[in-house]
C-alpha positions, -999 to 999 in steps of 0.1 A, spaced: 341 -439 310 311 -438 286 304 -475 290 305 -473 328 282 -444 329 256 -460 306 259 -493 325 255 -476 359 225 -456 346 209 -488 334 214 -506 367 200 -476 386 169 -475 365 164 -513 369 169 -510 407 144 -481 408 118 -502 390 124 -532 413 121 -512 446 92 -492 433 74 -524 424 83 -538 458 68 -507 475 37 -508 454 30 -544 462 40 -544 499 36 -507 510 69 -512 528 83 -478 538 119 -489 535 113 -500 499 99 -465 492 130 -448 507 153 -471 487 132 -465 455 133 -428 460 170 -427 468 180 -449 438 154 -432 416 168 -398 423 203 -409 417 191 -425 384 176 -392 375 209 -374 380 227 -399 358 200 -398 330 198 -360 331 236 -356 329 239 -380 300 210 -363 282 224 -328 286 259 -339 277 248 -357 246 224 -330 233 240 -297 244 262 -293 213 232 -299 191 210 -273 208 235 -246 216 259 -226 195 284 -211 219 311 -185 211 342 -188 232 346 -150 230 313 -145 250 317 -125 282 304 -155 302 336 -174 294 361 -147 302 380 -150 335 366 -127 362 389 -107 385 380 -128 416 386 -162 400 423 -166 404 420 -160 442 390 -184 444 409 -212 425 439 -208 448 417 -209 479 399 -240 465 432 -256 456 419 -265 422 453 -272 408 457 -301 433 424 -319 426 414 -310 390 431 -340 374 416 -365 399 381 -362 386 369 -383 356 365 -370 321 336 -384 300 356 -382 268 393 -376 275 400 -372 237 380 -340 238 407 -323 258 438 -341 245 463 -316 231 478 -343 209 445 -349 192 428 -315 192 438 -280 185 439 -255 214 410 -237 197 389 -268 197 398 -276 233 389 -240 244 355 -245 227 351 -278 244 357 -261 278 329 -237 270 304 -264 262 315 -285 291 312 -256 315 277 -246 304 267 -283 304 278 -287 340 261 -254 350 228 -265 335 232 -299 352 238 -282 385 206 -262 382 186 -293 370 200 -312 400 173 -294 421 144 -305 399 138 -337 420 129 -314 450 95 -311 433 89 -348 441 89 -340 478 52 -331 475 40 -366 463 66 -387 480 79 -369 511 114 -380 518 127 -343 517 160 -354 532 168 -378 504 159 -353 477 177 -324 494 209 -344 499 210 -359 464 202 -326 447 228 -307 467 255 -333 462 247 -335 425 249 -298 420 282 -295 439 296 -324 418 287 -306 386 300 -273 398 334 -289 404 336 -297 367 325 -262 357 353 -248 380 378 -270 363 368 -257 328 370 -221 340 404 -228 357 419 -244 326 405 -220 299 428 -190 306 458 -213 304 446 -228 272 440 -193 257 475 -183 267 489 -213 247 465 -205 218 476 -168 216 512 -174 225 
């Protein structure tokens, strides 16, 4: 998964440069729309890779923190969202991080905390490109990519919150 993400990010950056150059040289509005669309998508990939790679170095989280405890409403929400049916269909950046054959339950619980916070930060940062509406226009492109990016990340945060109580049950017997 790592190689595909880095390759996709590189291709998106390259395409952004190509279509930006095309727009600058021709003033073709379609080239601008494509450059903005691909560039915004590239931002989302770069930002996610950056946050994912650096979060553990910047933050020291405690899995006992109140933020990570299951809230009363969550079980009903997860049932309503049918999380159990789709949680295993989404990709994992590094599957070994959550492999019970390779990691202790304690390590996996800690990994869910880091992953959750990372995806929550990524969801918030998904809206940063909206600031580019002022110089570029194209509000629809920025709004759609930002919203979809945030929803995508929140799905992963939900998975971490859904799995953590089950892991803690295994950890504490």
